[in-house]
N, C-alpha and C positions, 0 to 999 in steps of 0.2 A: 760704704758703712764705717768705715774707718775715720773719715774727714768728720763724721756726725760725732763719734766718739771722742776723737781728740778736741773738738771743739767743746763738747760738754765738760771734759776733765778740766781742760783748760780755764773755762768760765768759772768752774768750782774752785779752782785754785787761785784765780784773780780776785774772786770774792774773799775768801779765807785771806788772803794776803791784805786786802784793803781793809776789811774788818780788823783784823790785827794789829793795824798801823795806830787805832786809836782815833776818837771821834775828834779831838781837837786838831791832829795833824791833817785831817782831811779838810779843816775847815781853812787851813793855812797852807797855801801851796805856794813855796819859795821857788827862786830859780832852779836850785838843785832839784827839788821835788819835780818841776816841769820838764827838765832835761831827763830824768829819771824815767816819767812817764813816756816821753817819745821813744827811748830807748827799750822801753818794757813793751811797746806797742810793735816793735820789730821783733823782739824775741818771742812774743806769742804768736805772730804772724808764722814765723818759722817753726814754732813747735805746732801749730794747727796744721798748717798746709805741707809742710815738709819739702818734697821735691814738686809738689802738684802746683803750677802755675796756671792752670786752665781757668777759663771764665766758668766751667762747669763747676770746678772745685770751688771758686771764690762764691759762686751762687749758694753752693750746700753749706758752705760755711756762714755766708750771711743769714741765709734763710734759718738755720739751726740757731744762731745767735738771737735772731728776733723771736723766733719760738720760744726760746728760752726766757727771753725777757718778757713776753706775753704771759707766759705760763706762770712765772714767778708773781708778777704784778697781780694776776687773777688770785692766785693763792693769798697773796697778802691782803687783798681786797676782802676775801672772804673769812680769813682767821687773824685775830690778834696774835697768835702765838707764833705763827709764821712770819708776820710783820715783826714781831719783837727779835726772832732768829735772825732774819735777815738784816734788818736796819739797825737792831739794837734797840736799846730803851734809853728813857731820861736817866740823869744821874743827878741826886741833891747834892751840890758840894759846899753849900751853905745852909744852915737851917738855926732860924732866930738869931742871927748874927754871929753864929760861930761856924768855922771853917770845919768841915768834916775831913780829917786828915786820912781815913782809910780810903773815902772815895776818892781823894785827891792823888792817893798812891795807885789804887787800881787803875785810875783813868789816865795815869802819868802826866799828870796836869801840874804845870810849876804854878806857884803863887802869883809870879808875876803875870801871867796870861789871865788868870782869875782878876787880879787888880785892874789891869788894862782894860779888861772889858766893862768892869764895873765904871771906871773913870768915863769910859765912852758912852754909858748912860747917865753920866751926872752923879754917879754915886761915889762919894768922897770917904765913906766909911761903912764897912760891911757890916758894922753893929746895928744899922739901920735896915737892913735886908732880912726879911722873913725866910725866904727861899732863894736861892741861887742855883740854877738847874742846867747843867751841861746836857744840850739836846743831842738826839742821835746824829744831827748833821752836822756837830761841831759848835753849834751857836749857843749863846748863853741866854737865858731868861732870868730875869730879876724880878721879884715880888717883895716889895718894901712892905715895911711893918704896918704904914698906914694904908696897905691895900692896893696901892697902884702898881702896874707892873709892866714891863716891856723886855724886849728881846733885842739883841744885837746881832747885827751880821758884820762881817768882816771890815765893811767900810763905816762902821759906827751909826748905821741908820735905824732910826727906831723902828721896831715892829710890834703890834700888840702880841702876845702870846698864843 
């Protein structure tokens, strides 16, 4: 039972850390972030299993993590409120061509990141943008004043919103 409890506690703590890092940071994993994730995996394993290196202990942790993922996914499917809590909600960072400084501050979003994402979509002037939305996954969606819209992935590929 201790392994189950440890697994749940660590899962919740990891979720809080990931949500606390911000949307844009999740979409941009640099070399430092990758190393941090690898080290974090080892730290989490030690926190969950402690001295238990048995196959049974590993199975219990794996089954518990799997169950948590399934339960959270089902709760998100049934409830928009749960989905917003777990995944976050989109943030409008440009409205009618005007950058929203408060939204940029809350999201800890540098202007350079916004401009880079706009350029990736072929937008050279934010004044032509009706809405720029930072999605919960860290990607940007742009809706131009002429009604066309697209979103950008980190590779700059166009996606419909």
